[in-house]
Steps between C-alpha positions, in 0.01 A plus 500: 500500500527811718531284817768283344692805389480639863644174622788505253570874532670486840757254373615742229468807720766343734716438206454869384583616850822311487581637153434856609696464824810385303446740206472811714787394730278471803649160556850391382551224253673305775175505700321332215777235487476440862113472489521260210751288689277489805202385296700240308686361795267540794140616435397290195668181624313549832173545307575193288594292795185594697275436203651160424533390865135581568360374174232243448573347164188285500665233277524748205797418283732791403575346149181645359594839628848487368376371164246779462763770568806357317296426183434866484863577564614268227260645239562862598874470521513332159273765341714784641815335379365437145355854479840656593708281270270475190282804511740755653813330352689494834773241576441188703636656830243788479238226410565320823465829696180588318354145578599523864372859541161385363459200721693588833247660729593686816345241730692590812489877534168566315319167471510397863359835634233508228384143572511565870271800458262367238485116558612422851667209666404236235638718231824542690525131527461466131781752434718341755463165324581673168814674650628162618603435143452823309836669579710177429317424175515861365866559599614172371311545174630855452853412570504199270336684214730801540811273501388348180416829335820668617701210354320542163502883481850577650672181400615423859524157651177379649521388871382150548153435640651349822697817570193726449278279723764499782526878487113543525471235759771665714306817488160337573612308815582835658182661371289607809164425307621142434613456850161622640307253287743222585434562880132563470406180311638248755383728781144456352530128426623419852207670648687773685347841572656834559517568883252759617783701669667530163198526273445879546860577395460269197172665404648855530801432291283323236259786495782743417594313182233648285536878556880500538539281184277737298690812622843334435399402144387846437825643614675240273315615198699824485790277373293364200407801280312453176766542238622309205311215322172677574303324222618161592460566875137614447421182300669286778294695761184424315581121510584522860183688617247331264614170333657331798206556743262407223669168467509443869134585523424240228730223636407538863132467414554213255696314773232587756704659765321618819354846447739682743804327341392595152438867594846512675674354192330734255566809715863416572563432129340835406747709719791699350829332385738400775842645543660154447465561121725805530741307713540234240542775229763668716684173568525425124541872392214487251156643494529713813307787357225266374462336841512837689240669268269189516513513887404866500236479238322195659509675832357820355206325340471215756232679693263495208565136382504351853171664568362355182608145600359556845168610358491206268569253791232669715 
């Protein structure tokens, strides 16, 4: 257990360093935004492209991987929604945010660096395959469910499904991660290889993704204080850190995924809640404090729970 903890600790130390740098004013908030933009638009897309372009899929179908993960998403999201609306008596809009906060892992800024550090190239491949559909599915589901909940709670007119899908699709086609995957897959299938003169640059940019992502997410956490809906946020955090990885662990082994793929899925499902949950809450002006508190709580306790899942996998 101590060796696993030692492997997980550097990930959260970098997050803490970013948080302290922003909290003390050592680095300005604009610096964190710039670092986050670099990670999202350059470093992580380069890491994903390199991973997918050089991958050896070995005939393994991605559908088992997707099934193992999204079964857990569906169960955890539903549990979070019902817990918020039935047990805590919140409205349907807050229920959607609770469900999303319990099932939307921070796969990009924390998951990828963690998998790179603990599992390696095969684990990165598994997460890259997951990311190919993760963001589209989660954002489409969150937007559609919030549209319906807003119409019921506020009595506003619900936008049609086609309008919501067009808006989400418009955002996705410009998403750097989607573009990196879309380029990397045909690059791989056509048998191309990254030129040796370019490879060192690709490797250096890809290597910067992990530490810069972790520092930037630490700086961003200063914007998500733990306040309001503490009881519900704590309950949602428990679902995120325990229930979701437990279901991924069970489904990935039941489906018989390769060991590195199963480890990558469990670890990335166990990381703190992603900022996208707060973005949906902000977009629909409901549950912002719940999403913010859940992000901070899951990050604060993530070191312990991620270490536990790492130990269980080892």
